N, C-alpha and C positions, 0 to 999 in steps of 0.2 A: 642043792646049794653048795657053793664052793667052800671048802674048809679054810681055816686060817692059813694053812700051808700052801693053799692054791691061789693066794692073792697077797699082794703087798701094796703099800701106799708109796707112791713116788711123786714128790712135789705136791702132795695133797690129793693126788689122783689115784683112784682105785685101779690097780693093774692085776687082772686075773691071769692065771696060768703064766706067771712071770718066767718060768723056765722052759716055756715052749720055744722050740728052735725055729727061727725064721729064715736063717741062712744055713742050710745043712752042711755045706762044704766047710764053713768056718765054725760052725756050732754057735753062731750068734743068736742069743735069745731075746725075748721081748724085754727082759730086764736090762740087758746090755744095750739094746737099741734105745731104750728110754734114757739110759745114762749118757749115751752118745748125744742125744738131742739136748739134754741139759748142759752138756759140756760146750756145745756150739750155739746155744740159744742167744747169747749176747750179740753174736755177729750175724746170726741167721734171721732173727726176728725183724730187723729193719727191712728185710727183703720179702717177708711173707705176711707179717701182721696186717690185719685189716684189708686183706686182698681176698676176693672170692677165689676158692681153690677147687681144682679137680684132683681127685685122689686116685691112686692105684692101690687097691686093697688086696692083700694076700693073707687072709686070716689063718690059713694052714701052712704058710711058709712060701718062700720064693719059688721052690720047685713045683709047687702045686698050682691049683687054679687061682689066677688073679683076675681082677676085673676093675674097670673104670667106674668111678662114682662121681657124677657131676652135681647132683642135687642132694639136699639134706636127708630126705627119707625119714625112716622111723628109727628109734633106738639110738639117737645121737647123744653122746655124752654132754652133760651140762656145761663142761668147760669150753665147748665150741658154740659159736653163734651162727645165726641164720640171717640172710639178707634177701629180701625180695628185689628182683631186678626187672625193670621194664623190658618186655620182649621175651621173657622166659616164664613158663607156666609154674615152675617150682622154684623155691628159694635155693640159694647157694650157701654152702658153709664157709665160715672164715674163723680165724683164731686171733687172739689178742696178746697172748703171753706164753710163757714156757709151759704152763699147765695145758694149754691147747696142743702143744707139740706132743706131750705125753699122752693126752687123750687120743691123738691120732695113732700112736703106737698101740694103745689098747684096742683100737679098731682094726689092727693089722695093716696099717698103711705103710707101704714101703717106698712110695713116691708121692711128692707133693708138686703139683703144677699150678702155681698161682697165676691169676690174670695179670696183665700189664697195667692194671688200674686198681684203685682202692674202692672200698665199698661206698664211700660218700659220693664219688663220681665214677661209677662203674663204666660209663660209656665214654670216658675221657682218659685214654692211656697216658702214662707218664714215662714210658720207655718203648724203644723199638728193639726187637731182637732179631739177629741174623744167626741162623743155624747152619754151620758149615759141615756137611755130611759127605765124607769121601766115598767115592764109588769103588767097585772091585778093582784091585790092582794098584791102589794107592797106599802109601805109608802115612803114618802120623806126621812125619816131617813135611809132607805135602800140605797137610792141614795147617801146620804152623806157618808155612810160607803164605798160604792163602789168607790166613788171619792177618798177617802183616800187610798184605796187599790191600785187603778190604779196609784195614785201619787207615792206610795211607789215602785211600780213596775218600773215606769219610773225613779225614783231616782236611783234604783238599776242598771239600764243600762246607768246611767250618764246623764239623761235628766231632766231638771227642767220644771215644768208645772205651768199653771195659771188657776184658776177656774172662772167660771161665771155662773149665772143663764141663763136659756134659754127663760124665759118668759112663760114657760110651767111647766111640771112636772119633768123635768130632769135637768142635769147639763152638761156643756161643760168643757173639759180640753183642753187648748191651749198650744202647745209646739213650741216656736220660733226655727227656723232652718236657716241654711245657704241657700242662694239662688243659689244652684248648683244642685239640684235634680229635676228630671222630675216628673210630676204628677203621672205617673205609679209607680215610685219607692216609692213615699211618701204614696200612697194608699196601696201598698204591705207591707210597714213597719207597717202602722197603723193596717192592718189586722193581721199581725203577733203578734203584741202586744195584740190585742183583743183575738186572738186564744190562746195565752199563758194563759191568765186569765181564759178563758172558759174551757181549758183543765185541769187547776189546780182545778177549782171549777165549774164543769158542772151543778151543782144544782142551782148555783147562776147567772151564766153568759152565754151568747151565742152571736155569731156573725152572725147567720142566720137571714134573714129578716122575716121568718115565724111568723105571728101573733099568730097562734095556739100554737106554742112552747114557747112563751114568758111568759105565765102565771107563776107568782112566780119567774121570773128571770129578770135580767137586760140585755137589748140588748145593746151591745157595737157597736154603729154605726160608722164604719170606712169609710163609703162611702161619708162622708162630704168632703173628700179630692179629689175633682174632680171639674172641672169648671162648670159642669151642675148639681151638687148636693152640693150646698153651705150651710153654716150655718148662722143663724141670727147674725147681727153685734152687738158688744158691744154698749149698750145704745139705740139700736133700739127698737121701740115699736113692739107689736105683734097685729095682727088683731083678738083679742080675747076679750071676756067679761072681764071687769075690767081694760082695757088699761094697761096690764102688759108690763114690760120692761126687756130686757136682760141686766144684770148688772155684771160687773167685781167685783170679791171679793178677799179679802186676804184669805189665808188658815186658819187663825184664825177665820174667819167668817163662815167657813164650818163646822157647828156644828149641832147636832140633832135638836136644837131649831130653826134653820134657816127656815124662812117662805118666799119662793120665791114670793108669791103673795103680799108681802108687798112692792115690788118694782113696782111702777106704774108711769104714766105720772105726777101725782100730788105729789108723794113723793120723786122721784129721784132727782129733782132739789135741794131740801134741803140737801139731802145726798151729792151731788156733792159740794155744797157750803160749807159744813162742813168738807170736806176731808182735812186732813193735808198733805196727799201725795197720789199719784196715787196708787190704790190697787196693780197694777202690776209693781210698780216702780223698784222692785228688779230684774225684768227680762227685763226691758226696754233696747232695743238695743242688747239684748242677741242673738247670732247666734250660734246655736249648730249643730254639725255634727251628722248624723244618724248612730248609731252603726250597725254593721252586726249582724243579728239575725239568 
C-alpha cells in the first residue's frame, strides 16, 4: 500500500506517485502535469467534456512504452464515465469536469483524442477536422501558407474555420457544423475539400496516405473524421520530447514566424492566463451546414 508520501490529493482526486517523472527531458512529474490541466481546464473542457475519448497512456513516462486505449476496461477511476455506443462492443470513456482531467493524469495519459461528437449523439459529429501534415523537405512556413489557402477555400464555400497547433509539425483546421450529418457524410465532404486543393495544386498537396509520395507536399489528412481515427484535443499534451501542447490560435497568429514548439506544459498556462478572449470566440456556438460539393 502506498504511504502518505507516495500520494497526494489534487482537485479531490487521489494521485499516486506524484513525483514520478513523465517527461524525462524536462523533469515534468505527474504532479506538475495535473497542475497544468487544472490551469487550462476552463478553456479545455468545452472541447473535451462529454465526448468519447481515445487515450494515449504512458504509465512509466514519455520515453517508455505507450499504448492506445479506446475502451473503458477495468480499474477506471470513478471520476471518469462510460458510455455504450451502438456499433462498438465495449463502452468508451468520457469526462465531465476538471476532476476527470486529473484522473487521466493518474492513469498516465499523455494524449487525449476526443471524438468529433458528444456522448448524447455519438454518431452525429459537430465538427470537421483537417490535419495538414508536411512531407519531408517542407518547413513550418509551408504549413502556415497551406492553412491560409485551405481557410480561403473553406471561406469560398461558406464555411468558417479555426486553427490550432497539433503539438507536432502540422496544423489542424476545425470547422464547426450542425449535428445532423453521419460520419460517412462528414468524411466524404472532408475528402472532397482535400481533393479540390490537391487537384488545383498537385505539386503542393495530396490526400493519399502514401509516405513515398509526400516528399515536398502537404498531406491533407481527412481521415480524422471517424470514430476510430481521431485528432488530439485542444490543450492536450503530446507524448513527445519537449512536452508540447496542441493549442487553439487566432488566425492573426498563424504567421510565418509562428513556432509551434513554443507551446508546452510550462508555457501554455501563462498564455491562457493572459488571454483576453478565447482564440475561437468568434466561432463559439457556430453550427454550419455542409454545402453540396
